[in-house]
PyMOL commands that place a pseudoatom at each C-alpha (Angstrom):
pseudoatom trace, name=CA, resn=MET, resi=1, chain=A, elem=C, hetatm=0, pos=[105.534, 102.341, 131.162]
pseudoatom trace, name=CA, resn=ARG, resi=2, chain=A, elem=C, hetatm=0, pos=[104.636, 101.632, 127.532]
pseudoatom trace, name=CA, resn=GLY, resi=3, chain=A, elem=C, hetatm=0, pos=[102.843, 98.392, 126.971]
pseudoatom trace, name=CA, resn=GLY, resi=4, chain=A, elem=C, hetatm=0, pos=[103.585, 95.891, 124.254]
pseudoatom trace, name=CA, resn=THR, resi=5, chain=A, elem=C, hetatm=0, pos=[104.510, 92.304, 123.649]
pseudoatom trace, name=CA, resn=THR, resi=6, chain=A, elem=C, hetatm=0, pos=[107.284, 90.914, 121.537]
pseudoatom trace, name=CA, resn=LEU, resi=7, chain=A, elem=C, hetatm=0, pos=[106.175, 88.169, 119.175]
pseudoatom trace, name=CA, resn=GLY, resi=8, chain=A, elem=C, hetatm=0, pos=[108.099, 84.949, 119.435]
pseudoatom trace, name=CA, resn=ALA, resi=9, chain=A, elem=C, hetatm=0, pos=[109.243, 82.878, 116.469]
pseudoatom trace, name=CA, resn=ASN, resi=10, chain=A, elem=C, hetatm=0, pos=[106.310, 80.450, 116.823]
pseudoatom trace, name=CA, resn=GLU, resi=11, chain=A, elem=C, hetatm=0, pos=[103.769, 83.264, 117.008]
pseudoatom trace, name=CA, resn=LYS, resi=12, chain=A, elem=C, hetatm=0, pos=[105.210, 84.937, 113.911]
pseudoatom trace, name=CA, resn=MET, resi=13, chain=A, elem=C, hetatm=0, pos=[105.108, 81.636, 112.045]
pseudoatom trace, name=CA, resn=ALA, resi=14, chain=A, elem=C, hetatm=0, pos=[101.460, 81.149, 113.068]
pseudoatom trace, name=CA, resn=VAL, resi=15, chain=A, elem=C, hetatm=0, pos=[100.545, 84.637, 111.837]
pseudoatom trace, name=CA, resn=ARG, resi=16, chain=A, elem=C, hetatm=0, pos=[102.298, 84.029, 108.523]
pseudoatom trace, name=CA, resn=GLU, resi=17, chain=A, elem=C, hetatm=0, pos=[100.682, 80.625, 108.005]
pseudoatom trace, name=CA, resn=LYS, resi=18, chain=A, elem=C, hetatm=0, pos=[97.204, 81.933, 108.860]
pseudoatom trace, name=CA, resn=GLY, resi=19, chain=A, elem=C, hetatm=0, pos=[97.640, 84.921, 106.568]
pseudoatom trace, name=CA, resn=GLY, resi=20, chain=A, elem=C, hetatm=0, pos=[98.931, 82.678, 103.794]
pseudoatom trace, name=CA, resn=GLN, resi=21, chain=A, elem=C, hetatm=0, pos=[95.887, 80.413, 104.064]
pseudoatom trace, name=CA, resn=ASP, resi=22, chain=A, elem=C, hetatm=0, pos=[93.402, 83.290, 104.077]
pseudoatom trace, name=CA, resn=TRP, resi=23, chain=A, elem=C, hetatm=0, pos=[94.961, 85.178, 101.173]
pseudoatom trace, name=CA, resn=ARG, resi=24, chain=A, elem=C, hetatm=0, pos=[95.636, 81.991, 99.212]
pseudoatom trace, name=CA, resn=GLY, resi=25, chain=A, elem=C, hetatm=0, pos=[91.921, 81.195, 99.261]
pseudoatom trace, name=CA, resn=GLU, resi=26, chain=A, elem=C, hetatm=0, pos=[91.076, 84.753, 98.275]
pseudoatom trace, name=CA, resn=LYS, resi=27, chain=A, elem=C, hetatm=0, pos=[93.545, 84.661, 95.400]
pseudoatom trace, name=CA, resn=VAL, resi=28, chain=A, elem=C, hetatm=0, pos=[92.146, 81.371, 94.075]
pseudoatom trace, name=CA, resn=SER, resi=29, chain=A, elem=C, hetatm=0, pos=[88.590, 82.711, 94.169]
pseudoatom trace, name=CA, resn=VAL, resi=30, chain=A, elem=C, hetatm=0, pos=[89.476, 85.929, 92.339]
pseudoatom trace, name=CA, resn=LEU, resi=31, chain=A, elem=C, hetatm=0, pos=[91.498, 83.996, 89.731]
pseudoatom trace, name=CA, resn=GLU, resi=32, chain=A, elem=C, hetatm=0, pos=[88.420, 81.874, 89.046]
pseudoatom trace, name=CA, resn=ARG, resi=33, chain=A, elem=C, hetatm=0, pos=[86.383, 85.040, 88.674]
pseudoatom trace, name=CA, resn=GLN, resi=34, chain=A, elem=C, hetatm=0, pos=[89.014, 86.558, 86.394]
pseudoatom trace, name=CA, resn=VAL, resi=35, chain=A, elem=C, hetatm=0, pos=[88.796, 83.589, 84.032]
pseudoatom trace, name=CA, resn=ILE, resi=36, chain=A, elem=C, hetatm=0, pos=[84.987, 83.822, 83.927]
pseudoatom trace, name=CA, resn=ASP, resi=37, chain=A, elem=C, hetatm=0, pos=[85.113, 87.562, 83.230]
pseudoatom trace, name=CA, resn=PHE, resi=38, chain=A, elem=C, hetatm=0, pos=[87.668, 86.996, 80.450]
pseudoatom trace, name=CA, resn=LEU, resi=39, chain=A, elem=C, hetatm=0, pos=[85.347, 84.489, 78.817]
pseudoatom trace, name=CA, resn=GLY, resi=40, chain=A, elem=C, hetatm=0, pos=[82.514, 87.003, 79.056]
pseudoatom trace, name=CA, resn=TYR, resi=41, chain=A, elem=C, hetatm=0, pos=[84.617, 89.968, 77.832]
pseudoatom trace, name=CA, resn=GLN, resi=42, chain=A, elem=C, hetatm=0, pos=[83.768, 91.975, 80.953]
pseudoatom trace, name=CA, resn=TRP, resi=43, chain=A, elem=C, hetatm=0, pos=[86.649, 94.435, 80.612]
pseudoatom trace, name=CA, resn=ALA, resi=44, chain=A, elem=C, hetatm=0, pos=[85.887, 96.639, 83.617]
pseudoatom trace, name=CA, resn=ALA, resi=45, chain=A, elem=C, hetatm=0, pos=[85.712, 93.591, 85.864]
pseudoatom trace, name=CA, resn=ILE, resi=46, chain=A, elem=C, hetatm=0, pos=[88.908, 92.181, 84.310]
pseudoatom trace, name=CA, resn=LEU, resi=47, chain=A, elem=C, hetatm=0, pos=[90.893, 95.325, 85.143]
pseudoatom trace, name=CA, resn=THR, resi=48, chain=A, elem=C, hetatm=0, pos=[89.504, 95.486, 88.668]
pseudoatom trace, name=CA, resn=ASN, resi=49, chain=A, elem=C, hetatm=0, pos=[90.237, 91.804, 89.270]
pseudoatom trace, name=CA, resn=PHE, resi=50, chain=A, elem=C, hetatm=0, pos=[93.797, 92.294, 88.036]
pseudoatom trace, name=CA, resn=LEU, resi=51, chain=A, elem=C, hetatm=0, pos=[94.368, 95.137, 90.500]
pseudoatom trace, name=CA, resn=HIS, resi=52, chain=A, elem=C, hetatm=0, pos=[92.908, 93.012, 93.281]
pseudoatom trace, name=CA, resn=ILE, resi=53, chain=A, elem=C, hetatm=0, pos=[95.263, 90.125, 92.506]
pseudoatom trace, name=CA, resn=ILE, resi=54, chain=A, elem=C, hetatm=0, pos=[98.269, 92.466, 92.694]
pseudoatom trace, name=CA, resn=VAL, resi=55, chain=A, elem=C, hetatm=0, pos=[97.129, 93.949, 96.015]
pseudoatom trace, name=CA, resn=VAL, resi=56, chain=A, elem=C, hetatm=0, pos=[96.476, 90.482, 97.479]
pseudoatom trace, name=CA, resn=ILE, resi=57, chain=A, elem=C, hetatm=0, pos=[100.050, 89.471, 96.605]
pseudoatom trace, name=CA, resn=LEU, resi=58, chain=A, elem=C, hetatm=0, pos=[101.392, 92.650, 98.222]
pseudoatom trace, name=CA, resn=GLY, resi=59, chain=A, elem=C, hetatm=0, pos=[99.266, 92.005, 101.299]
pseudoatom trace, name=CA, resn=LEU, resi=60, chain=A, elem=C, hetatm=0, pos=[100.600, 88.474, 101.573]
pseudoatom trace, name=CA, resn=PHE, resi=61, chain=A, elem=C, hetatm=0, pos=[104.154, 89.808, 101.232]
pseudoatom trace, name=CA, resn=GLY, resi=62, chain=A, elem=C, hetatm=0, pos=[103.482, 92.370, 103.956]
pseudoatom trace, name=CA, resn=THR, resi=63, chain=A, elem=C, hetatm=0, pos=[102.209, 89.671, 106.289]
pseudoatom trace, name=CA, resn=ILE, resi=64, chain=A, elem=C, hetatm=0, pos=[105.139, 87.330, 105.714]
pseudoatom trace, name=CA, resn=GLN, resi=65, chain=A, elem=C, hetatm=0, pos=[107.727, 90.100, 106.047]
pseudoatom trace, name=CA, resn=PHE, resi=66, chain=A, elem=C, hetatm=0, pos=[105.832, 91.983, 108.773]
pseudoatom trace, name=CA, resn=ARG, resi=67, chain=A, elem=C, hetatm=0, pos=[105.583, 95.200, 106.739]
pseudoatom trace, name=CA, resn=PRO, resi=68, chain=A, elem=C, hetatm=0, pos=[102.716, 97.252, 108.186]
pseudoatom trace, name=CA, resn=ARG, resi=69, chain=A, elem=C, hetatm=0, pos=[102.471, 99.637, 105.218]
pseudoatom trace, name=CA, resn=TYR, resi=70, chain=A, elem=C, hetatm=0, pos=[101.733, 96.811, 102.803]
pseudoatom trace, name=CA, resn=VAL, resi=71, chain=A, elem=C, hetatm=0, pos=[99.127, 95.289, 105.110]
pseudoatom trace, name=CA, resn=THR, resi=72, chain=A, elem=C, hetatm=0, pos=[97.519, 98.693, 105.737]
pseudoatom trace, name=CA, resn=GLY, resi=73, chain=A, elem=C, hetatm=0, pos=[97.354, 99.360, 102.002]
pseudoatom trace, name=CA, resn=TYR, resi=74, chain=A, elem=C, hetatm=0, pos=[95.787, 95.946, 101.494]
pseudoatom trace, name=CA, resn=ALA, resi=75, chain=A, elem=C, hetatm=0, pos=[93.141, 96.699, 104.129]
pseudoatom trace, name=CA, resn=ALA, resi=76, chain=A, elem=C, hetatm=0, pos=[92.351, 100.052, 102.501]
pseudoatom trace, name=CA, resn=TRP, resi=77, chain=A, elem=C, hetatm=0, pos=[92.009, 98.416, 99.085]
pseudoatom trace, name=CA, resn=LEU, resi=78, chain=A, elem=C, hetatm=0, pos=[89.584, 95.835, 100.517]
pseudoatom trace, name=CA, resn=VAL, resi=79, chain=A, elem=C, hetatm=0, pos=[87.159, 98.662, 101.285]
pseudoatom trace, name=CA, resn=VAL, resi=80, chain=A, elem=C, hetatm=0, pos=[87.272, 99.645, 97.593]
pseudoatom trace, name=CA, resn=TRP, resi=81, chain=A, elem=C, hetatm=0, pos=[86.952, 95.995, 96.562]
pseudoatom trace, name=CA, resn=MET, resi=82, chain=A, elem=C, hetatm=0, pos=[83.857, 95.467, 98.723]
pseudoatom trace, name=CA, resn=THR, resi=83, chain=A, elem=C, hetatm=0, pos=[82.325, 98.663, 97.303]
pseudoatom trace, name=CA, resn=TRP, resi=84, chain=A, elem=C, hetatm=0, pos=[82.947, 97.403, 93.760]
pseudoatom trace, name=CA, resn=ASN, resi=85, chain=A, elem=C, hetatm=0, pos=[81.248, 94.080, 94.507]
pseudoatom trace, name=CA, resn=VAL, resi=86, chain=A, elem=C, hetatm=0, pos=[78.266, 95.851, 96.061]
pseudoatom trace, name=CA, resn=PHE, resi=87, chain=A, elem=C, hetatm=0, pos=[78.004, 97.799, 92.789]
pseudoatom trace, name=CA, resn=ILE, resi=88, chain=A, elem=C, hetatm=0, pos=[78.138, 94.536, 90.785]
pseudoatom trace, name=CA, resn=ILE, resi=89, chain=A, elem=C, hetatm=0, pos=[75.299, 93.125, 92.891]
pseudoatom trace, name=CA, resn=CYS, resi=90, chain=A, elem=C, hetatm=0, pos=[73.232, 96.272, 92.338]
pseudoatom trace, name=CA, resn=PHE, resi=91, chain=A, elem=C, hetatm=0, pos=[74.062, 96.194, 88.619]
pseudoatom trace, name=CA, resn=TYR, resi=92, chain=A, elem=C, hetatm=0, pos=[72.847, 92.627, 88.030]
pseudoatom trace, name=CA, resn=LEU, resi=93, chain=A, elem=C, hetatm=0, pos=[69.777, 93.128, 90.230]
pseudoatom trace, name=CA, resn=GLU, resi=94, chain=A, elem=C, hetatm=0, pos=[69.068, 96.364, 88.332]
pseudoatom trace, name=CA, resn=VAL, resi=95, chain=A, elem=C, hetatm=0, pos=[68.808, 98.516, 91.423]
pseudoatom trace, name=CA, resn=GLY, resi=96, chain=A, elem=C, hetatm=0, pos=[67.709, 102.067, 90.666]
pseudoatom trace, name=CA, resn=ASP, resi=97, chain=A, elem=C, hetatm=0, pos=[68.538, 103.152, 87.113]
pseudoatom trace, name=CA, resn=LEU, resi=98, chain=A, elem=C, hetatm=0, pos=[71.124, 100.401, 86.550]
pseudoatom trace, name=CA, resn=SER, resi=99, chain=A, elem=C, hetatm=0, pos=[70.490, 97.941, 83.739]
pseudoatom trace, name=CA, resn=ARG, resi=100, chain=A, elem=C, hetatm=0, pos=[72.402, 94.702, 83.194]
pseudoatom trace, name=CA, resn=ASP, resi=101, chain=A, elem=C, hetatm=0, pos=[71.693, 95.051, 79.449]
pseudoatom trace, name=CA, resn=SER, resi=102, chain=A, elem=C, hetatm=0, pos=[73.914, 98.138, 79.244]
pseudoatom trace, name=CA, resn=ASP, resi=103, chain=A, elem=C, hetatm=0, pos=[76.991, 97.659, 77.051]
pseudoatom trace, name=CA, resn=LEU, resi=104, chain=A, elem=C, hetatm=0, pos=[78.874, 100.598, 78.539]
pseudoatom trace, name=CA, resn=VAL, resi=105, chain=A, elem=C, hetatm=0, pos=[79.291, 99.587, 82.187]
pseudoatom trace, name=CA, resn=LEU, resi=106, chain=A, elem=C, hetatm=0, pos=[81.271, 96.332, 82.115]
pseudoatom trace, name=CA, resn=THR, resi=107, chain=A, elem=C, hetatm=0, pos=[82.343, 95.972, 78.480]
pseudoatom trace, name=CA, resn=PHE, resi=108, chain=A, elem=C, hetatm=0, pos=[83.249, 99.642, 77.849]
pseudoatom trace, name=CA, resn=ASN, resi=109, chain=A, elem=C, hetatm=0, pos=[80.870, 99.440, 74.871]
pseudoatom trace, name=CA, resn=LEU, resi=110, chain=A, elem=C, hetatm=0, pos=[83.435, 97.305, 73.027]
pseudoatom trace, name=CA, resn=SER, resi=111, chain=A, elem=C, hetatm=0, pos=[81.198, 94.261, 72.601]
pseudoatom trace, name=CA, resn=MET, resi=112, chain=A, elem=C, hetatm=0, pos=[77.645, 92.990, 73.054]
pseudoatom trace, name=CA, resn=HIS, resi=113, chain=A, elem=C, hetatm=0, pos=[78.731, 90.139, 75.310]
pseudoatom trace, name=CA, resn=ARG, resi=114, chain=A, elem=C, hetatm=0, pos=[77.046, 89.502, 78.619]
pseudoatom trace, name=CA, resn=SER, resi=115, chain=A, elem=C, hetatm=0, pos=[78.002, 87.373, 81.566]
pseudoatom trace, name=CA, resn=TRP, resi=116, chain=A, elem=C, hetatm=0, pos=[79.564, 84.015, 80.671]
pseudoatom trace, name=CA, resn=TRP, resi=117, chain=A, elem=C, hetatm=0, pos=[77.007, 82.410, 82.973]
pseudoatom trace, name=CA, resn=MET, resi=118, chain=A, elem=C, hetatm=0, pos=[74.169, 83.486, 80.686]
pseudoatom trace, name=CA, resn=GLU, resi=119, chain=A, elem=C, hetatm=0, pos=[74.914, 80.611, 78.298]
pseudoatom trace, name=CA, resn=ASN, resi=120, chain=A, elem=C, hetatm=0, pos=[76.909, 78.351, 80.602]
pseudoatom trace, name=CA, resn=GLY, resi=121, chain=A, elem=C, hetatm=0, pos=[74.933, 78.445, 83.818]
pseudoatom trace, name=CA, resn=PRO, resi=122, chain=A, elem=C, hetatm=0, pos=[73.877, 75.228, 85.574]
pseudoatom trace, name=CA, resn=GLY, resi=123, chain=A, elem=C, hetatm=0, pos=[71.362, 73.352, 83.425]
pseudoatom trace, name=CA, resn=CYS, resi=124, chain=A, elem=C, hetatm=0, pos=[71.262, 75.963, 80.654]
pseudoatom trace, name=CA, resn=ARG, resi=125, chain=A, elem=C, hetatm=0, pos=[70.449, 74.780, 77.139]
pseudoatom trace, name=CA, resn=VAL, resi=126, chain=A, elem=C, hetatm=0, pos=[71.450, 76.985, 74.221]
pseudoatom trace, name=CA, resn=THR, resi=127, chain=A, elem=C, hetatm=0, pos=[69.453, 76.740, 70.995]
pseudoatom trace, name=CA, resn=PRO, resi=128, chain=A, elem=C, hetatm=0, pos=[70.601, 78.661, 67.891]
pseudoatom trace, name=CA, resn=ILE, resi=129, chain=A, elem=C, hetatm=0, pos=[67.822, 80.482, 66.108]
pseudoatom trace, name=CA, resn=THR, resi=130, chain=A, elem=C, hetatm=0, pos=[67.920, 80.506, 62.316]
pseudoatom trace, name=CA, resn=PRO, resi=131, chain=A, elem=C, hetatm=0, pos=[67.535, 82.595, 60.385]
pseudoatom trace, name=CA, resn=PRO, resi=132, chain=A, elem=C, hetatm=0, pos=[68.657, 85.413, 62.717]
pseudoatom trace, name=CA, resn=PRO, resi=133, chain=A, elem=C, hetatm=0, pos=[66.659, 88.656, 62.699]
pseudoatom trace, name=CA, resn=SER, resi=134, chain=A, elem=C, hetatm=0, pos=[67.731, 91.380, 60.329]
pseudoatom trace, name=CA, resn=TRP, resi=135, chain=A, elem=C, hetatm=0, pos=[68.936, 93.653, 63.146]
pseudoatom trace, name=CA, resn=ALA, resi=136, chain=A, elem=C, hetatm=0, pos=[71.330, 91.038, 64.577]
pseudoatom trace, name=CA, resn=PRO, resi=137, chain=A, elem=C, hetatm=0, pos=[75.058, 91.695, 63.827]
pseudoatom trace, name=CA, resn=GLU, resi=138, chain=A, elem=C, hetatm=0, pos=[76.578, 89.285, 61.324]
pseudoatom trace, name=CA, resn=ASP, resi=139, chain=A, elem=C, hetatm=0, pos=[79.408, 88.240, 63.646]
pseudoatom trace, name=CA, resn=HIS, resi=140, chain=A, elem=C, hetatm=0, pos=[77.054, 87.346, 66.531]
pseudoatom trace, name=CA, resn=ARG, resi=141, chain=A, elem=C, hetatm=0, pos=[74.848, 84.324, 67.114]
pseudoatom trace, name=CA, resn=TYR, resi=142, chain=A, elem=C, hetatm=0, pos=[71.169, 84.690, 67.814]
pseudoatom trace, name=CA, resn=ILE, resi=143, chain=A, elem=C, hetatm=0, pos=[70.240, 82.107, 70.427]
pseudoatom trace, name=CA, resn=ALA, resi=144, chain=A, elem=C, hetatm=0, pos=[67.533, 81.091, 72.847]
pseudoatom trace, name=CA, resn=ILE, resi=145, chain=A, elem=C, hetatm=0, pos=[68.453, 79.978, 76.371]
pseudoatom trace, name=CA, resn=SER, resi=146, chain=A, elem=C, hetatm=0, pos=[66.239, 77.718, 78.438]
pseudoatom trace, name=CA, resn=GLY, resi=147, chain=A, elem=C, hetatm=0, pos=[66.296, 75.246, 81.310]
pseudoatom trace, name=CA, resn=CYS, resi=148, chain=A, elem=C, hetatm=0, pos=[68.657, 77.179, 83.588]
pseudoatom trace, name=CA, resn=LEU, resi=149, chain=A, elem=C, hetatm=0, pos=[68.503, 76.067, 87.214]
pseudoatom trace, name=CA, resn=MET, resi=150, chain=A, elem=C, hetatm=0, pos=[69.639, 79.554, 88.243]
pseudoatom trace, name=CA, resn=ASP, resi=151, chain=A, elem=C, hetatm=0, pos=[69.544, 82.722, 86.177]
pseudoatom trace, name=CA, resn=PHE, resi=152, chain=A, elem=C, hetatm=0, pos=[72.939, 84.184, 85.354]
pseudoatom trace, name=CA, resn=GLN, resi=153, chain=A, elem=C, hetatm=0, pos=[72.370, 87.371, 87.333]
pseudoatom trace, name=CA, resn=PHE, resi=154, chain=A, elem=C, hetatm=0, pos=[71.925, 85.384, 90.537]
pseudoatom trace, name=CA, resn=VAL, resi=155, chain=A, elem=C, hetatm=0, pos=[75.117, 83.441, 89.855]
pseudoatom trace, name=CA, resn=GLU, resi=156, chain=A, elem=C, hetatm=0, pos=[76.967, 86.750, 89.493]
pseudoatom trace, name=CA, resn=VAL, resi=157, chain=A, elem=C, hetatm=0, pos=[75.364, 88.033, 92.698]
pseudoatom trace, name=CA, resn=ALA, resi=158, chain=A, elem=C, hetatm=0, pos=[76.481, 84.877, 94.520]
pseudoatom trace, name=CA, resn=HIS, resi=159, chain=A, elem=C, hetatm=0, pos=[80.060, 85.352, 93.274]
pseudoatom trace, name=CA, resn=SER, resi=160, chain=A, elem=C, hetatm=0, pos=[80.145, 88.982, 94.383]
pseudoatom trace, name=CA, resn=SER, resi=161, chain=A, elem=C, hetatm=0, pos=[78.652, 88.087, 97.750]
pseudoatom trace, name=CA, resn=LEU, resi=162, chain=A, elem=C, hetatm=0, pos=[81.418, 85.512, 98.254]
pseudoatom trace, name=CA, resn=GLN, resi=163, chain=A, elem=C, hetatm=0, pos=[84.030, 88.141, 97.410]
pseudoatom trace, name=CA, resn=ILE, resi=164, chain=A, elem=C, hetatm=0, pos=[82.526, 90.537, 99.954]
pseudoatom trace, name=CA, resn=LEU, resi=165, chain=A, elem=C, hetatm=0, pos=[82.613, 87.828, 102.631]
pseudoatom trace, name=CA, resn=LEU, resi=166, chain=A, elem=C, hetatm=0, pos=[86.249, 86.942, 101.875]
pseudoatom trace, name=CA, resn=ALA, resi=167, chain=A, elem=C, hetatm=0, pos=[87.211, 90.619, 101.792]
pseudoatom trace, name=CA, resn=LEU, resi=168, chain=A, elem=C, hetatm=0, pos=[85.556, 91.209, 105.165]
pseudoatom trace, name=CA, resn=VAL, resi=169, chain=A, elem=C, hetatm=0, pos=[87.512, 88.322, 106.698]
pseudoatom trace, name=CA, resn=GLY, resi=170, chain=A, elem=C, hetatm=0, pos=[90.711, 89.604, 105.097]
pseudoatom trace, name=CA, resn=PHE, resi=171, chain=A, elem=C, hetatm=0, pos=[90.080, 93.133, 106.373]
pseudoatom trace, name=CA, resn=ILE, resi=172, chain=A, elem=C, hetatm=0, pos=[89.603, 91.943, 109.951]
pseudoatom trace, name=CA, resn=TYR, resi=173, chain=A, elem=C, hetatm=0, pos=[92.728, 89.797, 109.796]
pseudoatom trace, name=CA, resn=ALA, resi=174, chain=A, elem=C, hetatm=0, pos=[94.761, 92.622, 108.213]
pseudoatom trace, name=CA, resn=CYS, resi=175, chain=A, elem=C, hetatm=0, pos=[93.779, 94.935, 111.082]
pseudoatom trace, name=CA, resn=TYR, resi=176, chain=A, elem=C, hetatm=0, pos=[94.828, 92.204, 113.529]
pseudoatom trace, name=CA, resn=VAL, resi=177, chain=A, elem=C, hetatm=0, pos=[98.236, 91.840, 111.848]
pseudoatom trace, name=CA, resn=VAL, resi=178, chain=A, elem=C, hetatm=0, pos=[98.822, 95.612, 111.853]
pseudoatom trace, name=CA, resn=LYS, resi=179, chain=A, elem=C, hetatm=0, pos=[97.940, 95.681, 115.564]
pseudoatom trace, name=CA, resn=LEU, resi=180, chain=A, elem=C, hetatm=0, pos=[100.450, 92.900, 116.308]
pseudoatom trace, name=CA, resn=ILE, resi=181, chain=A, elem=C, hetatm=0, pos=[103.202, 94.646, 114.356]
pseudoatom trace, name=CA, resn=SER, resi=182, chain=A, elem=C, hetatm=0, pos=[102.500, 97.962, 116.094]
pseudoatom trace, name=CA, resn=GLU, resi=183, chain=A, elem=C, hetatm=0, pos=[102.650, 96.328, 119.529]
pseudoatom trace, name=CA, resn=GLU, resi=184, chain=A, elem=C, hetatm=0, pos=[105.935, 94.649, 118.657]
pseudoatom trace, name=CA, resn=GLU, resi=185, chain=A, elem=C, hetatm=0, pos=[107.431, 97.931, 117.461]
pseudoatom trace, name=CA, resn=ASP, resi=186, chain=A, elem=C, hetatm=0, pos=[106.296, 99.625, 120.689]
pseudoatom trace, name=CA, resn=SER, resi=187, chain=A, elem=C, hetatm=0, pos=[107.958, 96.938, 122.786]
pseudoatom trace, name=CA, resn=PHE, resi=188, chain=A, elem=C, hetatm=0, pos=[111.223, 97.318, 120.856]
pseudoatom trace, name=CA, resn=ASP, resi=189, chain=A, elem=C, hetatm=0, pos=[111.132, 101.074, 121.350]
pseudoatom trace, name=CA, resn=PHE, resi=190, chain=A, elem=C, hetatm=0, pos=[110.682, 100.619, 125.096]
pseudoatom trace, name=CA, resn=ILE, resi=191, chain=A, elem=C, hetatm=0, pos=[113.421, 98.030, 125.483]
pseudoatom trace, name=CA, resn=GLY, resi=192, chain=A, elem=C, hetatm=0, pos=[116.059, 99.648, 123.318]
pseudoatom trace, name=CA, resn=GLY, resi=193, chain=A, elem=C, hetatm=0, pos=[114.849, 103.205, 123.113]
pseudoatom trace, name=CA, resn=PHE, resi=194, chain=A, elem=C, hetatm=0, pos=[117.696, 104.760, 125.055]
pseudoatom trace, name=CA, resn=ASP, resi=195, chain=A, elem=C, hetatm=0, pos=[120.339, 102.898, 123.065]
pseudoatom trace, name=CA, resn=SER, resi=196, chain=A, elem=C, hetatm=0, pos=[118.733, 103.580, 119.715]
pseudoatom trace, name=CA, resn=TYR, resi=197, chain=A, elem=C, hetatm=0, pos=[118.576, 107.289, 120.286]
pseudoatom trace, name=CA, resn=GLY, resi=198, chain=A, elem=C, hetatm=0, pos=[122.040, 107.511, 121.836]
pseudoatom trace, name=CA, resn=TYR, resi=199, chain=A, elem=C, hetatm=0, pos=[120.827, 108.895, 125.143]
pseudoatom trace, name=CA, resn=GLN, resi=200, chain=A, elem=C, hetatm=0, pos=[123.373, 110.953, 127.030]
pseudoatom trace, name=CA, resn=GLY, resi=201, chain=A, elem=C, hetatm=0, pos=[122.982, 112.002, 130.630]
pseudoatom trace, name=CA, resn=PRO, resi=202, chain=A, elem=C, hetatm=0, pos=[123.071, 115.637, 131.687]
pseudoatom trace, name=CA, resn=GLN, resi=203, chain=A, elem=C, hetatm=0, pos=[126.548, 117.064, 131.764]
pseudoatom trace, name=CA, resn=LYS, resi=204, chain=A, elem=C, hetatm=0, pos=[127.831, 119.454, 134.383]
pseudoatom trace, name=CA, resn=THR, resi=205, chain=A, elem=C, hetatm=0, pos=[128.866, 122.788, 133.085]
pseudoatom trace, name=CA, resn=SER, resi=206, chain=A, elem=C, hetatm=0, pos=[131.621, 124.751, 134.728]
pseudoatom trace, name=CA, resn=HIS, resi=207, chain=A, elem=C, hetatm=0, pos=[131.032, 128.376, 135.660]
pseudoatom trace, name=CA, resn=LEU, resi=208, chain=A, elem=C, hetatm=0, pos=[134.686, 129.033, 136.574]
pseudoatom trace, name=CA, resn=GLN, resi=209, chain=A, elem=C, hetatm=0, pos=[136.477, 131.583, 134.468]
pseudoatom trace, name=CA, resn=LEU, resi=210, chain=A, elem=C, hetatm=0, pos=[140.127, 131.081, 133.725]
pseudoatom trace, name=CA, resn=GLN, resi=211, chain=A, elem=C, hetatm=0, pos=[142.325, 134.015, 134.713]
pseudoatom trace, name=CA, resn=PRO, resi=212, chain=A, elem=C, hetatm=0, pos=[145.863, 134.624, 133.391]
pseudoatom trace, name=CA, resn=MET, resi=213, chain=A, elem=C, hetatm=0, pos=[148.596, 133.798, 135.847]
pseudoatom trace, name=CA, resn=TYR, resi=214, chain=A, elem=C, hetatm=0, pos=[151.805, 135.791, 136.064]
pseudoatom trace, name=CA, resn=MET, resi=215, chain=A, elem=C, hetatm=0, pos=[154.849, 134.275, 137.683]
pseudoatom trace, name=CA, resn=SER, resi=216, chain=A, elem=C, hetatm=0, pos=[157.489, 136.507, 139.178]
pseudoatom trace, name=CA, resn=LYS, resi=217, chain=A, elem=C, hetatm=0, pos=[161.127, 135.743, 138.449]
for i in range(1, 217): cmd.bond("trace and resi %d" % i, "trace and resi %d" % (i + 1))
show_as sticks, trace
zoom trace
């Protein structure tokens, strides 16, 4: 006998509400990060955040509508998302040959901007330096930053660590939802399997051969 349980209306509502709460918090956190990356002109991060927002919406839709493909795709994307945030942590901590002063990695070499938190971190004081050095571009300020309670790279690391934690929770819950949907589909197959496939019992076949009959007048 194939095992499986059919979810009741209350259980489905609980799954939807829990999924909505988890993914709503994740969406708010990534929207906050998207705004910060926009202000810092971090184009690679902006594109990745945008993809993540779309996948989170699809994952929420899959949970509400009980669509396992959407939830499975969301879980697969979370692995990529966690890998990206691990890279961001390594980038700002300058692990290996990575350098946070590189213009190519996050800004696609389109600007000299750095993290928004560099100038706007907690307690940071920005002091313009005049006259700027001769090598400084004319359309950029030359400033000195002091008094920061936390360096910008550690703020970025904290943000990425939070995203990894939220993604891990979302991945576990997505696997749980897929498991529930699979069990429900198995139970439906067992209950209505014969009807759905139009089962027909074995039919007796006749081995008698018909012979012509001649009637005498």
